[in-house]
C-alpha positions in Angstrom: -7.7 12.2 6.0 -4.5 10.5 5.0 -3.5 9.8 8.6 -6.8 7.9 9.1 -6.2 5.8 6.0 -2.7 5.0 7.0 -3.8 4.1 10.5 -6.3 1.6 9.0 -3.8 0.2 6.5 -1.3 -0.4 9.3 -3.9 -1.9 11.7 -3.1 -5.1 13.5 -6.7 -6.3 12.9 -6.8 -8.3 9.7 -10.4 -7.3 8.8 -9.7 -3.6 9.3 -6.6 -3.8 7.2 -8.3 -5.8 4.5 -11.1 -3.3 4.2 -8.7 -0.4 4.2 -6.7 -1.9 1.3 -9.9 -2.6 -0.6 -11.0 1.0 0.0 -7.6 2.5 -0.9 -7.6 0.4 -4.1 -11.2 1.4 -5.0 -10.6 5.0 -4.2 -7.2 5.0 -6.1 -5.5 6.3 -3.0 -2.0 6.2 -4.4 -0.5 8.6 -1.9 -1.4 6.4 1.1 -0.3 3.2 -0.6 3.1 4.8 -1.6 3.7 5.5 2.1 2.9 2.0 3.1 5.3 0.4 0.6 8.1 2.0 2.8 6.8 0.3 5.9 9.0 -2.1 7.8 6.3 -4.8 7.7 6.9 -6.9 4.7 3.2 -8.0 4.5 2.0 -4.4 4.5 4.5 -3.6 1.7 3.4 -6.6 -0.3 -0.3 -5.7 0.0 0.4 -2.1 -0.9 2.4 -3.1 -4.0 -0.4 -5.4 -5.1 -2.9 -2.6 -4.6 -0.8 -0.2 -6.6 -0.5 -2.7 -9.4 -4.3 -3.0 -9.5 -4.6 0.8 -9.7 -2.0 1.0 -12.4 -1.2 4.7 -11.8 1.9 5.8 -13.6 2.9 8.0 -10.7 3.6 4.9 -8.6 6.2 3.4 -11.1 9.3 5.0 -9.6 8.5 3.8 -6.1 7.7 0.4 -7.4 10.9 0.2 -9.3 12.8 1.1 -6.2 11.1 -1.9 -4.4 12.5 -4.3 -7.0 15.6 -4.6 -4.8 13.5 -5.6 -1.8 14.7 -9.1 -0.8 11.2 -10.1 0.2 9.8 -9.9 -3.3 
C-alpha cells in the first residue's frame, strides 16, 4: 500500500498530510518517507526529513546525508 501512503503524504489537504506523516512515523514507514524526501515540494521534504529523524532508522542515513546539500535546509 505504498502508493496510498505516498498519495496521503503528498495530499494538498493539510489535515490529511499531517495524519499521514504521523502514521508513517508511528509505523516506521521509512520506504515511503525516503521517496518523499526527493519530492520537489520543500515542505514535504522537510516534514519527511523530520519524520525520518524521529524514526532514527540507520537505513535512512545515506539519503539524509545527500539532503545536506539541499539549499532549503
